[in-house]
N, C-alpha and C positions, 0 to 999 in steps of 0.2 A: 836663476834657478833656486828653488826652495831648498833650505837646509834639510828639511824633513825628507824631501825627495831623495837627496843624497844619502841621508841616514838609512833609508830603507835598503840601500845597496850594501850596507855593512852587515845585514842579516842574511846569512847564507841561503836559507830556503826561499828568501824573497828577492834575491839579488837580480833576477831576470824579470821581476814582476812589472807589468805595465800599469801605471796609474795615471790619472788625470792630473797633470801638473798644476793647472789653475785651481782645481779643487783642493789639492794638497796645500797649495799656498794659502788659500782661504781658510782652511782648517788650522794651519799654523798661525795665521794672523789672529783668528779667534782665540786660540789657545794663549797667545801672548797677552791678550787682553784680560786674562784671568790672574795676572800677577798680583800676589798678595792675598788671593783667596785660597781656601783650603780645598785642593783638588781631591776628590774622593778616590779611593783605590779602585782598581778594576778587578772584579772577581772572574776567575775562569773556572768553569764547572766541568767535572769529569775529564781531566786532562788526557788527551790521546798520546801526549809525549810521555813515553814510558819512563824516562829518566827521572821524573818527579813522583813516581808512584811510591807510596809507602804501603805497608800491609793494609792500612785502613782504606786508602784510595783504591788499591788493587781489588779489594773485595766488594767494592761498590758496584753493583750490577743493576740491570733493568728491573729486577724484582724489588728494589728499594722504593720505586715509585711506579707501580704498574698502572695501566689504564684499563678501566672497566666500563663497558657499554651496557646500558639498560635495554637497548634494542638489538643487541648482537650486531650483526652487520647490516641491519636494515635502516634505510633513510629514504624518506619520501622526496626530498628535494633533488637529489642527483645533480648537485652542482657540477659545473663543467671542469673545475680544477681537481675534483675529488672523486666523484661518482661513487661515494660511500666506501671506497676501498680503504680509506684510512681507518675505518671501524673494524675491518675484518680481522686484524691480528689482536684486537683487544679481547680481554676476558669477558665473555657474555654473562649477564646477570638479568635475565628477562623477567624475573619476579623478585619481590622483596625477600622471599625466602632464599632465593639463589644468592642475592647480594649478601645477606647475613652469613651464609655458609662460605662464600668466597672470601669475604673479609677475614673471617676467623682463620682460614687457611693461609691467607697472605700474611697475617700478623705472625702466625707460627713460623713462617718462612723468613721472617725478618723485615717485612715491609714497614716503612715508617709513615707511609701515607699513600694516597692514590689520586689519580684523576678520574672523576666520575663524569661520564658523558653519555651520549646516545644520539641516534639519528633523529632528525627533525620531522615534524609533520609538515603539511603544506604551508603553514604560517610561520615556519622557522621557530617552532616551540618544541622543546623536548619535554615529554609528558612524564614528569617526576612525581605527580601527586601521590601515587600509591607508595612511594619510597620514603617519604619524609619521616614517618614514624620509625622506620628501620634505620635511617641515617641517625636519628636522635638516639636510638638504642645503641648504635655503634659508638657514638661520641660519649655517651654516658658510661659505657662499659670500657672503652679504650680512649680516655681523654687525650692521650698524647698522639693518637693516630690522626694525621692531618688529612683533610678531604678538600681537594680543589675541584670545583664544579664548573663544567662548561654550561652556562646558563641558557644560551640562545636568547631569544627575545622574551622579555618578561614585563609585567606591570608591577605596581607597588605591592599588591597583595601577594603575588608569587615571590617577589624578592623577600618580603617579610617571612613567608613560609620557609624559604631557604635559610634565612638567618636563624629562625627558631629551631630548625632542624639541627643546627650546629655546624653548618658549612664554614670552613675556615677562609677559603678564598674563592671568589667568584670571577670567572673569566668569560669574556665574550669577544667576538670580532667586531670592531667598529668599522663600518663601511660608509664612506662619504660621497659616493656617486650613485645616483639613481639608476644609471645605465648598468652599472655593475650588479646591483641588486636584482634588476630585471633580467639581464642577459646571462650573467654567470651563475647566479643563485636560482634563477627561474622562480622568483619570489614576488608576490604582489604585496609588498610592504614598502614603506617609505624610509628615506634617510632619517626623517624625524622619529620613526619608531626605534631606530638604533640609538639615537641620542636619548630618547625617553627611557630606554632600558638602562643605559649608563646612569642616568639621573636617579632612577629607582634604586639601583644597586648601591650607589655611593651614599644614599640616605641610611643604609643599614650599618651595622657594626662589622660586617664581613670585610676582609681585605678584598679590594677590587683591583684586578689586574687585566685591563683590556689589552687586546692584541690589534695591531695594524698589520695586515698582510700586504706587503709592498709588491706591486705588480699584479694585483689580483685581477685587473681587467685585461685578461689575455696577455699578460706580461708587460702591459703599459701602466705607467703611473697616471691615475686619473683622479680618484677621490681621496688620495692619501692626505693631502694638506687640509681638506675639509674635515676628515676624521681627526686629524691632529687638533684642529680648532675646537671640535666637539669635546675632545678629551681635556683641552686646556680650560674649557668653561666649567668642568666638573671635578678636575684634579683627583684622580684615583690614587691608590697607594703606590703603584708602579705601572709601567707600560712595557709590554713585550713587543718588539719588532721582529717580524720574520719576513722572508722573501719567498715568493710563491715557487712551488716545486710541482708543476702540473704533470706528474708522471702518468696520470690516468685520463688526461684530456682527450676528448674524441677527435678523430682525424678531421672531421668537418668543422671543428671549432678549435683550431690549434692555438697554443700559446707561444709567444716568442720569449727568449730569455731576457729578463729585465736588464736594462743597461746598468752596469755596476757603478758608473759615475753618477747616474741619476739616483741610485740607491744611496751612495755616499753623500750626495747633496741633501737628500731627505734626512739622513742622520744628523747632519749639521743643523738643518732647520728644526728638527725635533728637539735637539739639545738647547737651542735658543728659545724655543717656545715653552719648554718645560725645564727650566734651569735647576729646580729643586726636586724634581720627581725622578726616582730611579728609572733609567732607561736600560733595557736588557735586550740583547740579541739572542733570540731563541734558537733552537736546534735547526729549524727548517730554513735552508738556503741552498742554492745550487752548489754542486761539488766542484772540485778541481781549482783552476786558476780563479774562477769567479768567486769561490769561497775565500781564497786568499785576499783578493781585492776587497771584497765586502768586509772581511774581518779587519784588514788594515785600516780601512776608512772608519770602522766602528771605534777602534782604539783612538784614532786621531780626533774623532768627533767628541770623545769624552764619554762614551757609553759606560754605564756602571758595571755591566756584566756581559759575558759572552759564553755561551754553551758550546762545548766541543770546538775550541779554537783551532784554526788552521796552523799548520807547522810554521814556526817562525814568528807568530803573532805575539806570543808571550815575551820573547826577546825584544821585539819591536816596542812593546809597551814599556819594558824596562829602560830601553834606550831613550824613550820619550819622557823618562823620569816619572812615570806613573807608578804608584805603589801597587804591588801585585799581591793578590791573595788567591791561592789555589784552594777551592772549597771542596772538601771531600763529600760531595753530594752528586747525585745522578740526575741528569735532565730527562733521559729517555723520551717518552712521548708526552710526558706531563710537564707542567711548569712548576712542579713542587719545589724545585731547588731555587727557582727565581723568587718564589714567595718566601722561602726560608732565608734568602739573602736579605730581603727587606726586613725580616724580623730579627736577624742576627748579624748586624753589620760587622761584628768583630770575629765572625766565624772564618775558618780557613787557615792555611799555612802561608805566611808572608815570605816572599822571595825577593832577593835583590839581583841586580845585574850580574855581579861577580859569581853568585851561586848559579844563576842560569847558564852563564858561559862555561863555568866549570863542569856542570852536568852535561852540557852540550858536547864538550870535548870528550867526556867519558863515553857518551852515546856514539860519537863518531869512531872512537877507538874500538868499541865493541863491534861496531859494524865492520871495521876493517879486519878485526880478528876473525869474525864470522865468515867474511868473504874469503879469507885466506885458508879456510878449512880448519881453524883452531877453535871452533865453537865448543860450547859445553862448559866453559869456565864460569864458575859462579861469581858474579860481581855483587859486592855488598856496598850499600850506601853508608854514609857517615853515621846514620842512626842505627846501623846494624841490621837493617832489613834488606833481604835480597831483592834485587830488581826483577820484575817480570821479564 
């Protein structure tokens, strides 16, 4: 039996978690092979564990990295996993004038950056041409305001236009299976078009952060390893891994839940393929026990960052002797924080196991007091800041 498998049982929120024993053993064996190397810290973004909140972390809300769509809720592709629903809650900016006005308001409200995106045309292109001069104006007027752009498919000329406009980070989904492109995306483009886009983007000075959506082919892993090879050939600044959440899939084309062991195995393969590239687990992944399993595998595989970690995963990371940084940044729907982590490796508050366990004991005690009807007592942290 793996020592790591036993170790998980010492983390109270994970003590009943079912994991793949063979996979855990493989992850532990790979980890032991890193002896003598400097293992990077793991960044946790926007902690949901309230016991680590400071006044700075507590105030970090979705408005710090809002998402803006140049097409509102419209998208021609109507992909099976999304049906354009992901665009609906975003801030619409259907004209360059709307974008300028919205950004000024966002900055007044404290936004540090935004995800700029939009629905695609039938060729998986977001039509940004009319917006480049406004984006340049935003960057000239507010140079510290970061813009992460969902590029969709581009060529060299479009990538250069994005760079000249001042885009800080370019993001795209890398799809490695033609059947997924055709059946899920309803798109007449090729796998080669996705690799050509990645190649065009990495030629620029923008930070390039491609995404791999694990389980995109109706919940099955199909082209993920080919997508990984495409990324390995072009070496972007970071890679974000997410797990499909097909809330809007049509009944006649249902998705199954991706096998969490297969997801964990892909994490291991990705870490081996990209040993020096920051690998980040984005916000999107199934909830509940599946999230706990996925997050545990992510820590064991050596991923560099996890957004919104499941309960118990921070303690697990500490018990695995990974250095921990809680970064006071918000993932929300954008990947702004993942990009920030690449730029500022020393950002965040570092925690050790003793601190984590002490704060966990405080949290449990507050829960017991609340359950006994003695709530309302103000609990203050060592830094003098009241906990939420």
